[in-house]
N, C-alpha and C positions, 0 to 999 in steps of 0.2 A: 558732634557733627563733623569735626575735623577727621576723627578716626574713621568714621563711616565713608567720608569722601576718599580718604587714603585707601581704605579697603576696596572700594569700587575701582579706583584708578589703578592701583598697583597689583591687586591680587585677583580681580575678576577678569575673565577673558574679554568681555565686551568693553570694559573700562580701559584695559590695557591697549586693545586694538584701536579704540576710539581716540585715545590721547596720542598714541604713536602716529596714527593717521593725521591728527590735527597738527602735531609737531612737524611732520613731513610736509604738510601743505603750507605751514608758516615758512619753512625753509625755502620751499619753491617760490612762494610769494615774495619773500625778501630778496631772492636772487634777481628779481626784476630791477632792483636798484642798480645792478652792474651796468645796465644799458645807459642810464643817465650819467653814472659816475665815469664810465669809460669815455663818453662823449666829452665830458668836461675835463677830466684829468688824464685821459689816455692810459698808458701803461703804468702810471704811478699807482693804480689801484691794486697791482699785483703784489707789491712788497711793503707798502707803507701803511701803517695802522690808520693814520688820520684819513686816508683816502679809501680805506676798506670799510671800517666800522662806522665812522661818523655819518657818511651819506645815507646809511640805513636808517638812522634816526630822523633825517630830513624826510625821507620817503614815508616812514611809518607815521610821523607826525602829520604829514599832509593827508594821508589816508584816514587817520583818526578824526581830523577836522571835518572831512567830508561826511564821515559816519555820524558825527555830532550834528552837522547841518541837516542831515536827513532824519534825525531823531532816532536812529537805530541804536546808538550807544545808550541814550537815555532810557529807552524802552528796556534794553537788556539789563542795565544796572538797576532799574526800578524793580524788575522781576526778581533778580538775585537778592536785592535788599529786602523785598517782601518775605522771601523764604527764610532769610536769616533772622528777620525781626520776629516772625511767627515762632520759629524754633528756639530762639535764644532770649526773647523777651526784652530786647533792647529798644531804645527810642528810635523813631524813624530817621532823625537827622544824622545821628552818629552811624547808624547802620548803612544809610545811603552813601556816606562818605567812604566808609571802609569797603563797601562793595565796589565803589568807583576805583579804589586803589588797585583792584585786580587788573585794571586796564590802563590807568593813567598814574602819574607821579604824585608825590607827597604834597606838592604845591598846587597841582591841577584839580585833584579830587575835592578839596574843600570849596572850590568854586561852585560845585553842585549845590552846596548848602549856604552859599554866601549870605543871602538875606536873613538866615536864621542864626548865624554865629553869635550875634550880640546877645541873644537870649538863651544860649545853651549853658548848661551847668559845667563846672570845672571837670567833673568826671567825664562828661560828654566830649569836652575839648581834649582831654587826655586820650580818650578812645580814638578820636580823629587823628591825633598825632601818632598814636601807636600803629594804627592802620597804615599810615604813610611810611613808618620805619620798618614795618614787617614785610612789605611787598616791594616789587620793582615796577617801574613804568613799562608799558608795552614797547615803547620806542627803544628804551635801553635794553630790554630783553632781546630785541632784534640784534643789537650789537653783540651781546653775549653769544647768541646763536651763531653769529659769524665767526666767533672764536673757535667754534667746534663743540660748544657745550650742548648737551642733549636738550632739544627743544621741548620734548614732552615732559621732561623732569622740571624744566623751568616753568612751564605753563601750569602743571599740577601743583607745584610749590606755591605759586601765587594764589591759586584757587583755594588750597588748603589753609593758607595763612590767614585768610579773611576771617573765618569764624574763630580761629584760635586767637587772633588779635583782639577781638571783642571780649572773649572769655578771660584772657590774661589781663586785659586792661581793667576789667571790673574787679579782678582779684587784687591788682596792684593799686587801684584807686577806686574803691567802692563808691557807689552813688549814695550820697547823704542828703541831697536836695531833691525838690520836686521838679521834674522836668515839665516844661510847658507844652511839650510836643507829645501828645498822646496818640494821635492818629496820623497815618501817612496821607490821608485825604487832603490835608491842608498844605502838603509839601508839593511845590511846583518846581520843575526843572527847566531851566532856560535852554533854548536851542541855539543861542548865539545871535550875532548881529549881521552876519554875512547875508548878501542878497541872492547869491546863486552858488552852484557847486564850484564853479571856477574860482570864485573869490574865496570860498572855504578852503579849497586845495592850496591856493596861493598863501592864504593867511596861516595855514598849518605849517607850510614850508618855512615861511618867514619867522614864525614863532620858534621853530627849532634851532634857528641860528644861535640864539643866546644859550640854549642848552648845549649845543655842540661846542661852542666856545668855552663854556664853563667846564665841560668834561675835559677838553684838551688842556686848558689852563691848569686845572687841578691835577691832572696826570703829570704834567711837566713839573709843577711845584712839589707834589708829594713824592714823586720818584726821586727828584733831586734831594729833597730833605731826607728821604729814607737812605739814600746813598751816603749823605753826610753823616747821619746818625751811625750807620754801620762802620764807616771809616773811623769815627770818633771812638766808638765802642771797641773796635779792634786795637786802636792806639792805647786806650786805657787798659784793655785786656792784656796787651803785650807787656805792660808794665808790671803785671802780676802773674805773668807766665801763662796767659790764656789769650793768644792773639786771634783766635777764631771766634771771639765773642761778637755776636750780631743781634740786631733787633729780632730777626726771625728765630734765632736760637732761644732768646729769652721767651718769646711767645710760645715756642714749642713746648717748653717746660711748664709755663703758666696754664696753657689751655689743653695740654695733653690729657689730663683726667676727663675733661669735657668731651674731647674727641673719642676717647676710649669708651665712655659711658654711652655715646651715641651708637656704638656698635662697630667702630673702626678697629681692625686688628692692631695689637700693641705695636708691631713693627712700623705700621703706617700712621699711627696716631700722632707722632711728632710732626710729620709733614702736614697732616690735616690741621693740626693745632697752629702751625705757622700761618696757614691760610685764614683761619678764623681770626687770629690776632691781626693780620694784615687788613682784613675786611673791617674789623672794628676800629682800628687806630688810623688806617690810611683810607681806603675805600674798596668797594666790591669790584671795581674794574681791575685793579692790580691783583686781587685775590683770584678772580676768574681767569686772568691771563696766566697765572701760575698753574691753575688747574688744567687749562688748555695745553700748556707745555707738557705736563705730566701725561695727559691723555695721548698726545702726539708721540711721546716716547714709547708708551705701551703699544700703540698701533704700529710703530716702526720696528718693534721687536728688540729694543734695547735690553740689556741685562737689567734685572730689577735693582741691583745694587752695584755701583761703581765707586771705588775708592771710599767705601763706607757711606756713600750718599744714596738715598733712595731715589731712583730715577722715574718710577711710575708706581701708581697704586691700582688696586683691583677695580673691576667694573662696579662692584657693590660699594666700595669706598668712594668712588667717583660720584655715584648717585647720591649717597648720603651727604657728601660735601656740597654737591650742587644745591640741595635743599638748605643746608646750613648757611650758605653764603647768599641765599636769595632774599635780599632785603636792603633797604637804604640805611639801616641802623649803624651809623658810625659817627664819630665825633665831628667830622667835617660837615655832616648834614644838619647839625644843630643850628648853625647860623642860617642855613637855607630855610629851615622850618620856621624859626622865629621871624625872619624877614618876610617870608611868604605869607604866613597867617596874619602878621601885624599889618601888612599892606592891604590885605583883604578886609580886616576888621580892626582898625587901630585901637578901639576901646578895650579890646581883650589882650593887648600886648603883655601886660603884667601877668595875667593868668597863664598865657602861653609860656612865658619865660619861667614861671614857677613850676610847671609840670613837664617841660620838654625833656629834661635829663632823665626823669623817671620813665617817660614814654619811650625814649631811645633804648634804655636798658630792657624795658618790657618787650620792645620790638626785637631786640637781640634774642631774648628768651623764646619768642614766638618762632624764630628761624631755627633755633636749636631743638625745640619741641617738634617742629616739622621734620627735622632730620632724624630725631628719635623714632617717630612714627614710620618714616621711610625705612629706617634700619630694621624695625620689627617686621615690616610687611614685604620688603623687597627681596625677591629671589632672583639672583643674577643669572643671566644666560651663561653658557659655557664660554669662557674666555679662550678662544682657540689659539690666539697668538701666544698667550701665556702657557697653554698646554704644550704647544710645539717647542717652546723654549725650555720647558722643565722636564721633558720626556725624551726618550731616545727613539721615537717613532716606532714603538712596538705595536705590532698589529693586534696583539692580545689586549691592549689597552683600549677600552670602549670609547673613552673621550677622544683619543687620537684617531680612532677609526671614524667616529662621528664627524670630527673636525675636517678630516681629509675628504670625506664625502661632501661636506659643505663647500670646501675649497674646489673640488672637482666640478660641483654644480654651478660655481661662480666663475668658471674659466672657459675661455674660448681659445682653441689652438688652431690657428690658420697659418702656420709657419712661424708666427710669433705669439707669445702668450698675452692674452688680454684678460684682466681680472675685473670683476664687478662686485657690487655690494660692499660688504665689510672689508673685502680684500683689496679694494681699488687703490687705496692709499697706503697699504702696508709695504714697507720698504723691502722686507725679505720674503715677499710672497713667492717669487720665482724659486728661491731656495727651498721654501716649505713645500712647494708643488713637486719639486724633484724628489724630495725625501718621501712625500706621500706616495708618489708613483712607485718608489722602491719598495715601500712596505705594504701599501694597501691598494695598489693600482691594478690588481688582477682583473677586475670587472670594468676597467677603464683603459683598456689597451689602446683603443683608437685615439683617445685624448692624450695619453702619456707618450705615445709614439709619434 
């Protein structure tokens, strides 16, 4: 089912167009956050992460709360759950929770099945936990999109992860007990206690405060710890003649085979391996921030390697990495999961604690399998910035010619050059335009002159 979803999303024209459109609409929708953020924080939203990304979580959480109040999310999750249950033969409770993880986080999705947790088998509990580790919440996804991460890839990664999470969960922890839940007709989903839409919107915004504070606190703590670890490793490394030893370097060698087997080119596999290690041992926020920086370097036309350091990776590698990092599976989430499910159903605390580590590792495997599927199916568009950097603007080169035409089609010359589309934020777009006019501008005299 995961492969069929990937085939539809990545390789068919309707699926590709649909998810690109959906991703673009999500980006436009999340941009409305700036209105409220600018009113509260002013110009601080331009440069400071806390005022750029975290307000998106507040806005998205408020919208999701309204959708829950109206019953729209419950209806959508139930339909997706029914399809997965029929095609995969899993129980309605575990399937409902995993389907909910496409939209909400690892502690919110189990609330959909709160009355049934006490009677679920350990294998079903494991599946619920795996679904939480294998996906990301919609509100957090909004923050990643604000980093510049491709929205359509994030959305499709969460959708594809749901069936894979159920499949790998049953391989990791097979069902050996008799589930008491045979039919979804006995499963009822609560619509919440809010009295009207305004209360639902306010409640969602208030609920997000804890999440925002948790994200900010964890980023401060883990980035500080990471810097301390790196400085310590450099000190120890210096004693044995290796002063460049860092946590990222260690991760690059440990996870390089994994990145390479996902389809990442050898030269780029060490950089991607660093991000996989960062995501597993620190959190996905730090890893996606690194990916965002690499993407920005590529779009700005930096040299691919400076002083022996890879500055950016290809579009295909970016997409595969986006899938590989899409999930809450990291060691810092273990406590969140144990605390969240134990508070919902205290009687199952020991069962949750006994399977949570296995579920986290299974969730990591789900993300990596997702990335492998993306690596098999993804055919990258021509990276025009990379083409311009690696060629001498030869008119006989078909890729140069095609990219120049794309650049001409995205340019307005009314005395000063204005670029749109993919060229809007490219640092060297004016230089590329001049070179394109020199080599391929015969049919674009009016624009070039």
